[in-house]
N, C-alpha and C positions, 0 to 999 in steps of 0.2 A: 504493500500500500504506500509506504513512504517512498520507495524507489520510483513508483509510478508518478507520485506527485513531484518528485525531484526531476524526473525526466520531462514532465510537462512544463515545469517551471523553467527549465533550461531552454526548451523549445520556444517558450514565450519570452525568454530573456527577462524573467521576473527574478532578478538577482536577490532581492530581499528574501523571497520565499526559498530560493536555493540555499542561501546562507542559513536560514532558519531550519530547514530540513536537515542540512548537514550537521548543525549543532545538535539537533535532536538525536541523530544517529550516534554522534560522538558521545553525547551524554549518556545515552542508553548503553553503549558499549562500556563506558567507564563505570557506570553503576553496576553493570553485570560482572565486570572484573572484580570490583570491590566486594560484591556479595560472594563471588566464588572464593576470593581470598579470605574473607571473613569466615566462610563455612569451612574452608581448609584449615585455617588457624584454629577454629573451635574444635575441629576433629583431632588435630594434632595435640591440642591441650588436653582433650579428653583421653587420648592415648597415653599421654605423659602421666596423667592422674592415675590411670590404671597401673602403669609401671610403678609409680610411687607407692601405691597401695600394696603392691606385691613386695616391694622393697621393705615397707614397714612390717608386713607379716613375716617375711624371711628374717629380718633383723631381730624382731621380737623373739622368734623361735631360736635364733642363734644366741641371744642373750641368755636364754634358759640353759642352753648347752654350755656356755662359758661359765655360768654360775656353778653348774655341776662339776665342770673341769677345775675350777678354782678350789672347790671343796676337796676334790681328789688330789690336787697338788698339795694342799695343806696336810692331808693324811699321809701322803708319801714323804713329805718333809719331816713330819713328826716321827714316822717309822725310821727314817734315815738317822735322825737324832738318837733314837733308841739304839740303833745298830752301832753308831759311833761310841755311845756310852758303854755298850757291851765290849767293844774292841778295846776300850780304855780301862776295862777291868770290872765293870758292873757284872755281877753273876748272871748267867743265863738260866732263867727259870721258866716254869710253865706259863707265867704271866707275860713274859716278853719274848719268848722264843719265836712265836708266830710273826710278831712285828719285825724281829731281827731277820728272819729268813726271807720274809717278803721284801724287806729293804734291800737285801742282797740281790733278789730277783729283779727288782724294779730299778736298780741303780743304773742300768744301761738302757732303760726304756724311756722314751719321751712321749708323754701323753699330751698331745698338742691340740690346739683349737683348729678346727677345719677352716682353712682360708678359702672359703668358697661362698660367694653370694651371686649366683647367676643373674638374678633380677637387676642387680646393680651393674654388672658387667654389660648387660644389654643396653642399659641407659647410657653408660659411658661410651661404649663402642659405636653407638648410633649417632653420637653427637647431640642427643636430645638434652643433655645436662644443661646446655646453654639456654634451653627453652623453659627451664624450671623458673617460674615467676618469683617465688619467694627466695630472697637472697640468703636468709639464714639456713633454709633447707638446702639450697645449692652449695653453700659453704660446708655444711655438715656432711653432705654426700662426697664432696671433693676431699675433705679431711679423712673420711672413712676409707676412700680409695687409696689415699697416700699411706694410711696406717696399715692397710692390707699389704701393700707392696713392701713396706718396711718390715712387717711381721714375717713375710715370706723369706726375706733375706736373713732375718735373725734366726728363724727356725733352722735354716740351712746351716748357719753358723753353729748353733747348739748341737745339731746332729754331728757335724764334723768334729766338734770337741768331744762328744760322747764316744765317737768311734775311737779316738785316741785313748780315752779313759777306759774303754772296754778291754783293751789289751791287758791292762793291769788288773781289772776286775776279774777277768776269766782265768788269771793265773792262780787265783785262790779258791775258786768254786767250780763245780761241774754239776751235771744232772744225770740222774738215772731214770729210765723209763720204768714206771711201776705198774702201769695199766694201759692196755691198748684194746679198745673195743671196735674193731673194724666193721663188724656187722651193722652196728648202729651209727657208724660214722662219727663217733664221739671224739675221735682223735686219741692222742696219747696224753697221759698224765705223768708229770715229772716230779721227782723228789730231788731237792737240792742236796748236794753233798759237799762237805767242807770239813776242815780240821780247825777248830776254833783256836787252839793254841798257836798253830802256824799263822792264822789270820792276825792274831794279836801281835805276833812278833814281826809281821810283815808291814813295815812302815810305808812302803810303796802302795800296798793294797789299801791301807787306812787313808792315805792321801787321796787315792783314786775314789774311794767311797765318799770322802768329804767333798771332792770336786763334783762328783755326780749329784750329790745333794744340792750343791750350789747351782748346778744347771737346772735342777727342778725349781729352785727358787727363782732363777732367771726366767724360766718358762712361765712361771706363775705371774710374775710382774708384767710380762708381755701380754698375757691373756687378760689381765686387768686393764691394760691400755686399750686393747681391742674392744673390751666391753664398754669402756667409756665412750669410744667413738661410735659404737653401735647404739648406745643409749642416746647420744646426742642426735642421731638421725631419727630415732623413734620419737623422741620428745618434740623435735622440730616438726615432724610430719603430723603429730597429734595436734599441736598448736595451730598448724596451718589449716587442717581439715575440720577442726572443732567448730560447731555452729556458734 
């Protein structure tokens, strides 16, 4: 309809009508582009809000895991202290033998926080982090990402140190298989074997156990830092989304 009017106006050399019709077409196109852009922006923002909701749920679940992990670290550190006291001369009794032997078994193990938050990775890799409107939330997400990267590096460092410590730990203890139930796929149960007098006389072993306990404390502190970063994200998202 508009094109027909425009053609007729050009034939009649009615230039005011030509200009008016062209302006109408241009304005209509502009408004259409603006509406499309607005709709696309709204859809993108909705997608981001869905991603942020997933991040909040995943982070909250990971906080629960880190809380349990911190308690486990505390238990391990306490058992390591008991083991060191036994090596320093405290009598080995029925009350402390389980803690002592578990400390020897745990000395070369690292119970670590799982550095994995796929929902956050998706947001960061897609570049949508820049579209997060709330500055506090955006900063909290960036801080958590940086903490994750730092934690990965530190965990690798702890592992490498434990590998060195293990060489001295294993010189004083060994394991015997005491049960193997292959039919039920329960795997093997092991009994730790050691000579307490030799362990007490082995200063290198004692130092290794002390260093292993220190690594557990180091792992605990890093888990606490990770939890702080996770909590900052959860709190920021809750404040942003609260009515």
